[in-house]
Each structure stands twice: as C-alpha cells, then as structure tokens.
C-alpha angles and dihedrals in degrees: 000000000000114000106213091192089072096052098092131130128207109273091184093072112109101177091225112178092027113120108239135159104232097167118123118265107204123228109248112163116182091217115010115224101200113348119082120234087252091055092047091050090048091050091051092048101038103023100238151054124203146178096053111156113224109152130041121236090260094049096049091045088058092052091045089056090051091050091049089059093043092051091048089055091045094053092045089052091055099259130122135236093264101051100071100117143138091033104152092094092056111026121067096193091053092049087051093051092047091053097038106139094220092053091046090053090061092044091049090057088061105034105025131244100308107074131180123186105205105167146024132187138166117225104200120176111195118206110275097005091127095216124145130187107227121225106278146145115241094213092062089063096048129081091220133125134223103026095242101131129118124201118218114204113197116195107227089174127024107279123207140149092271095059096039108269120187118273128198137198103228122233095011091116090083097054100079121228111344124211113275141163133199096255092119088082088065094050101060090260124161088224126041100217118092125184111235116240093358089171088071091068100066142269118325118245114212118222101220105181135175117231108276094031125110139207127203123207137176120255095244097046111119111240143153141148143235129238121284104260094177136079089243129092119242113206128171132173116220122203120190114212126185136180110258089244090069115103133204119220087204113062091205090072093062099056100085098043130122127211094226101176139357123003140325097200100181097038089234089142127057119238107218112199124223108282113260089215129027119236091235090059086071093065100042 
C-alpha cells in the first residue's frame, strides 16, 4: 500500500545559483477559448483571475467526500493535512480534475495549446490548526525555467477571510524574485520562505471562493494566507500547469506530470496515465 504521508519533497530548496528565466511571459491567445479579452488583460496586469465556476454543488460535494476519505487515510498514516501531493499516480478523481477539458480551456488561454500538469497538492486548513502560509512566490521554490506556469486553486470547501483564504499582492508577478528570508519557519508557516517587507507591495486581495470555483495565478505572484479563525475547514486543491516548453533543472520534478493537451515534442515531461486502481480501493 502506498503511504501518501511519505511522498513529500523539500520545500526549503530555493535553487539559488541556478540559471532560470523568471520574467513574466504574458498570455496572448490568438482566439481565447473561455477567458474574455478583459480577463486576459487583467491577468497580464494583475497576475490572477478568480471566481470562475467549474463544478456544480453536487459535483464538488462528491469530490469533497473523496477528499474526506483521503485525508482520513493520510492522518492515520502519520501525515498531515498539508502533505498530500503528487497524487495523479494514485488518485483517479484527481487525475480526472487535472485533465478536465473545461479547466484546460481556461489554462490554454494563459499558457497556450501545449499544456503539462506537473504537480498537485491539497492545502487543507483544519479549524484551530494555527498554520499560516507566509508571503512567497511559487517560482522561487521551483527548479523550472522559464517562469511560464499557472497555478489553479480549486475550492473544495468554501474559502473566505474567516477560515484563512488565500490572499495575493496584485501585479507582483512582474517584479522578478523579491527579497525573502526563511523566517516563515519560525512563525508556524506551512512554507519557510517569507517575503521581506511584503507590506511595501500593495494591499492584499482575498480570494474568497465558493466550493467548486477556481482561481488562476501566475507563478511569481506574491501570495499567502492567514490562520483559520473559524470552526470550518478550508480545503483547496492546487494544480500546477506549465507550457510544454518549460524545463526542470531537476529531473525528479518531471516524473509525475501529465501531457494534458497538445504536444510534448522532446519528451522532457512524463505522461502519467490514469491510475487503473485508486489508492482508496486498497483500504476498502
């Protein structure tokens, strides 16, 4: 039986000294599939779009039930609610979300027609767990170049300011790597990096989402989240999509990827098939 609690990579790695192109690559679709021209312009200027409805109440309730069972297994295996990652090899419903054609239409409007999904992770804040996510830029953690990745955040539960929804600092995706230290580790943060003087970069925008809605944000956009002050759980599933032209300087980061749409001409990325058997079938 696979123990998902053991499938964790080192979030403290910063890849300093590795040559990477972390400049912003604007979305410029010839014929947008789902996003309006106004939304595409907003994404290029501000680094995000949010509040896009994907799943009905019934559909997201079904996935929430699946996650409840997955989290129960995770906790029994000695993991925590933040270390459920790299799940496309083991979880049929997650593979199905990652390759959902409607979702890929939105992603294509940002990245273009050749789309790789290289990572998945649940960020689940339990009531009273006291965890924050310090202000950070995803791209500084990742051994990828160029910075042409978009993160999809799917609300599994309703997310609001009371239960610790994600917040972003608009337009920071065009500034390159900002100064940070590792003080987040001392502040009960899920991630150790913390942007220095984040308050200098503008007013945070909360991503309050209803379950079944998604947001999309650029890989260099500064974001984070507060503690869950409510008696409600706040769970979101992140999916990391990249254009197939993106390269990883660490081969280990390519092994759980899926060629979701278009071509992968150099076979740099793996193409994980849908699991024949779901991991939860092993415990039922």
